[in-house]
C-alpha positions in Angstrom: 0.0 0.0 0.0 1.3 3.5 -0.9 -0.1 7.0 -1.0 -0.5 8.8 -4.3 0.4 12.4 -3.5 -1.4 13.7 -6.6 -4.6 11.7 -6.2 -4.6 12.2 -2.4 -5.5 8.7 -1.4 -4.0 5.3 -0.7 -3.5 2.7 -3.4 -3.2 -1.0 -2.5 -0.6 -2.8 -4.6 -1.2 -6.3 -3.1 -4.1 -8.0 -1.3 -3.7 -11.1 0.8 -7.0 -13.0 1.3 -6.7 -15.1 4.4 -10.4 -16.1 4.4 -13.1 -16.4 1.8 -14.2 -13.4 -0.3 -17.6 -13.5 1.4 -16.0 -12.2 4.6 -14.9 -8.9 2.9 -17.6 -6.2 3.3 -18.8 -4.4 0.2 -18.4 -1.0 1.9 -16.4 0.4 4.8 -18.9 0.5 7.7 -20.4 3.9 8.4 -20.4 3.3 12.1 -18.2 1.3 14.5 -18.9 -2.4 14.6 -18.5 -2.4 18.4 -20.7 -0.4 20.8 -19.4 2.7 22.6 -19.6 0.9 25.9 -16.9 -1.6 24.8 -14.5 1.3 24.1 -15.3 3.0 27.5 -14.9 -0.3 29.4 -11.6 -0.9 27.8 -10.4 2.6 28.6 -11.4 2.2 32.2 -9.7 -1.2 32.5 -6.5 0.0 30.8 -6.2 3.1 33.0 -6.9 1.2 36.2 -4.8 -1.9 35.6 -2.0 -0.7 33.3 -1.5 3.0 33.9 -2.5 3.8 37.4 -1.5 0.4 38.9 1.1 1.5 41.4 4.1 0.8 39.2 6.5 3.1 37.3 6.3 2.6 33.6 8.7 3.1 30.6 7.7 5.6 28.0 6.6 2.7 25.7 3.7 2.0 28.0 2.3 5.4 27.6 3.0 5.3 23.8 0.9 2.1 23.6 -1.9 3.7 25.6 -2.2 6.8 23.4 -1.9 4.7 20.2 -4.8 2.5 21.4 -7.2 5.2 22.5 -6.2 8.5 20.7 -5.9 9.3 17.0 -3.3 11.5 15.3 -5.7 14.4 15.2 -6.6 14.2 18.9 -6.1 17.5 20.7 -5.0 17.6 24.3 -5.5 20.7 26.5 -3.2 21.2 29.5 -4.6 23.3 32.4 -1.2 23.6 34.1 0.2 25.0 30.8 -2.3 27.8 30.9 -4.7 25.9 28.6 -2.2 25.2 25.8 -3.5 22.7 23.3 -1.1 20.1 21.9 -1.2 16.5 20.5 -1.0 13.0 21.6 2.8 12.7 21.6 3.0 15.6 24.0 0.3 13.9 26.2 2.5 10.7 26.2 5.5 12.7 27.3 3.5 14.5 30.0 2.3 11.2 31.5 5.8 9.7 31.4 7.4 12.7 33.2 4.6 13.4 35.6 4.4 9.8 37.0 8.2 9.0 36.8 8.6 9.2 40.6 5.2 8.0 41.9 4.9 6.1 45.1 1.3 5.1 45.0 -2.1 5.5 43.3 -5.3 5.4 45.3 -9.1 6.1 44.9 -9.3 5.6 41.2 -12.7 6.7 39.8 -14.2 6.4 36.3 -17.5 8.1 35.3 -19.2 8.9 32.0 -21.5 11.7 31.1 -23.1 12.7 27.8 -21.6 15.8 26.3 -23.6 16.1 23.1 -25.8 13.9 20.9 -22.8 12.2 19.5 -20.1 12.6 22.2 -19.5 11.1 25.6 -17.1 12.4 28.3 -15.2 9.8 30.3 -13.9 11.4 33.5 -11.1 9.8 35.3 -9.7 10.9 38.7 -7.0 9.3 40.9 -5.1 10.4 44.0 -1.4 10.3 43.4 1.4 10.2 46.1 4.9 11.0 44.9 8.1 9.9 46.6 8.8 13.5 47.7 5.6 13.6 49.7 3.4 15.6 47.3 -0.2 14.3 47.2 -2.4 15.4 44.3 -5.8 14.5 42.9 -5.3 14.2 39.1 -8.3 14.4 36.8 -8.7 13.8 33.0 -11.6 14.2 30.7 -11.6 12.0 27.5 -14.2 13.2 24.9 -15.3 10.1 23.0 -17.0 10.0 19.6 -17.0 8.2 16.2 -14.0 9.0 14.1 -11.8 7.6 11.3 -8.2 6.9 12.2 -6.8 8.5 9.1 -9.5 11.1 8.3 -11.3 11.7 5.0 -12.6 8.4 3.5 -9.5 6.3 4.6 -9.6 4.0 7.6 -12.3 2.3 9.5 -14.7 4.3 11.7 -14.3 3.5 15.3 -14.7 5.0 18.8 -11.8 7.3 19.7 -11.0 10.0 22.2 -10.8 13.0 19.9 -10.2 15.5 22.7 -8.5 15.1 26.1 -8.6 17.7 28.9 -5.9 17.6 31.5 -7.7 19.2 34.4 -5.8 21.3 37.0 -4.8 19.0 39.8 -6.0 19.5 43.4 -3.3 19.8 46.0 -4.1 17.5 48.9 -1.1 18.3 51.1 -2.4 19.6 54.4 -2.1 23.4 54.7 0.4 24.9 57.1 -2.1 26.5 59.4 -3.2 23.1 60.6 -0.5 22.5 63.2 -1.2 18.8 64.0 -1.3 17.7 60.4 1.7 19.8 59.5 3.8 18.3 62.2 3.1 14.8 60.9 3.8 15.9 57.4 7.1 17.6 58.5 8.2 14.3 60.2 7.6 12.4 56.9 9.2 14.9 54.6 11.9 16.2 56.9 11.0 19.8 56.2 9.8 22.5 58.5 6.7 24.6 58.6 8.9 27.6 58.2 10.1 26.4 54.8 6.5 26.1 53.4 5.5 29.5 54.7 8.7 31.0 53.3 7.8 29.7 49.8 4.4 31.3 50.1 5.9 34.5 51.3 8.2 34.6 48.3 5.3 34.1 46.0 3.3 37.0 47.7 6.3 39.3 47.5 6.7 38.5 43.8 3.1 39.2 43.0 2.7 42.3 45.1 6.1 43.7 44.3 5.4 43.5 40.5 2.4 45.9 40.8 4.4 49.1 41.4 6.8 48.1 38.6 3.9 47.6 36.2 2.8 51.2 36.9 6.2 53.0 37.1 7.5 51.3 34.0 4.2 51.4 32.1 2.0 51.6 30.4 3.5 48.9 28.2 3.0 45.2 27.5 6.5 44.5 28.8 5.8 46.3 32.1 2.9 43.9 32.8 4.7 40.7 32.0 6.0 39.9 35.5 2.7 40.6 37.2 0.6 38.6 34.7 3.0 35.7 34.7 1.6 34.8 38.2 -2.0 34.3 36.9 -4.1 31.5 35.4 -5.0 32.9 32.1 -7.8 30.5 30.7 -11.5 30.9 31.3 -11.8 27.1 31.7 -9.3 27.3 34.6 -11.9 29.4 36.5 -10.0 32.7 36.3 -12.1 35.7 37.1 -11.4 39.3 38.2 -13.6 41.9 40.0 -12.7 45.5 39.6 -14.0 48.7 41.2 -14.4 50.5 37.9 -16.7 47.7 36.6 -18.8 47.7 39.8 -17.2 44.4 40.7 -18.9 42.6 37.9 -16.9 39.4 37.3 -14.6 39.4 34.3 -13.8 35.9 32.9 -11.8 36.8 29.8 -8.2 37.3 30.7 -7.7 39.5 27.7 -10.3 41.9 29.0 -8.5 42.0 32.4 -5.2 42.7 30.6 -6.7 45.5 28.5 -8.0 47.2 31.7 -4.6 46.9 33.3 -3.0 48.6 30.3 -5.4 51.6 30.5 -5.4 51.8 34.3 -1.7 51.7 34.8 -1.3 54.7 32.5 -3.3 56.9 34.8 -0.6 57.2 37.5 2.8 58.8 37.7 4.3 56.7 40.5 3.5 53.7 42.8 4.9 52.1 45.9 4.1 48.9 47.7 2.6 49.8 51.0 1.9 46.4 52.5 1.5 42.7 51.6 -0.1 40.2 54.0 -1.7 36.8 54.1 -5.5 36.9 54.5 -6.0 33.1 54.8 -3.7 30.1 54.7 -6.7 27.8 54.3 -7.6 29.2 50.9 -4.2 30.9 50.4 -5.6 34.4 49.9 -3.5 37.5 50.3 -3.7 41.3 50.0 -1.4 43.7 48.2 -1.8 47.4 49.3 -0.3 49.9 47.0 0.4 53.7 47.2 -0.5 55.4 44.0 0.2 58.9 42.7 -2.5 60.0 40.3 -1.4 61.7 37.1 -3.2 65.1 37.4 -0.3 67.2 36.1 3.0 68.6 37.1 1.8 70.7 40.0 -0.7 68.2 41.5 0.9 65.3 43.3 -1.6 63.3 45.2 -1.1 59.9 46.8 -3.9 57.4 47.1 -4.2 53.8 48.1 -5.7 50.7 46.4 -6.0 47.1 47.5 -5.5 44.0 45.4 -7.1 40.9 46.9 -5.8 37.6 45.5 -6.5 33.9 45.8 -3.9 31.5 44.5 -3.9 27.7 43.8 -1.0 25.3 43.5 -0.5 23.7 40.0 2.2 21.0 39.6 5.1 23.0 40.8 4.0 26.6 41.3 1.4 28.8 42.7 -0.9 30.8 40.3 -3.5 33.5 41.0 -7.0 32.3 40.0 -9.1 35.1 41.5 -8.5 38.8 42.1 -10.6 41.6 43.4 -9.3 45.2 42.9 -10.8 47.9 45.0 -11.2 51.6 44.4 -8.7 54.4 45.1 -9.0 55.8 48.6 -7.1 58.2 50.9 
């Protein structure tokens, strides 16, 4: 068999008949010969017994998995990469790297829900414990539908996952404000409570400290890069902002939030960080209080204050701000 580049389809040069001609269908079936439930059952079994089975796997195991359940045109969206959409080879590499140092898998769950008239979502979640003590609940959504493996009129139609969503993991490591749990955790991981709080303090300082820089060096896209690098940027990640100038109506499009920042930061001549403090360790929310000098002209220098309330979540190896509420200027 070879592909004619001019004609645009495959040509079979030889044909081996291993059974009688009566077993060859007249036409390629328009629908899969097996029910969708067969594919879903096989997906569940493979994930439970071959992928999340408590063992470390070579890359070839993940290669076999994506070849069996995904087609070449399958798109994979990664939450921890700010919603970047890639292909099945990147999904294979992601699985191999993420679970290279796993200690145990527990609480495997598999559910299915209709997504549309012709698509079904298979949702898989599993709690993962790594050798370094991190504990996460990982979740994947496989969108299953009829598809041809090679596209166009080539290949048999079958059930495939044409889209995969790698959902943001949930950090199950106890929070540092719970002293009893943290002491047990510190004994296991040989780290102190102070180290964890220091990491959070560094993140808060980075976020709050980048606000005055954004104003004094702005307005420009480059001046906002450091501040915006600490945010989840995709609507499906749950990002939203509430701003005084918009009467605190939620903004879900990150581009709209960025546009507002570009305009707002140009209204001031100078800015200084007044205070940064933790509001809650349980939800890891914090406040940045900034001193702002309004741009009224050369002879009118007036300092005002404004608060940025943030709520951050841990993704893979870093904290990212998911929610922000920006108050009005006040004296």
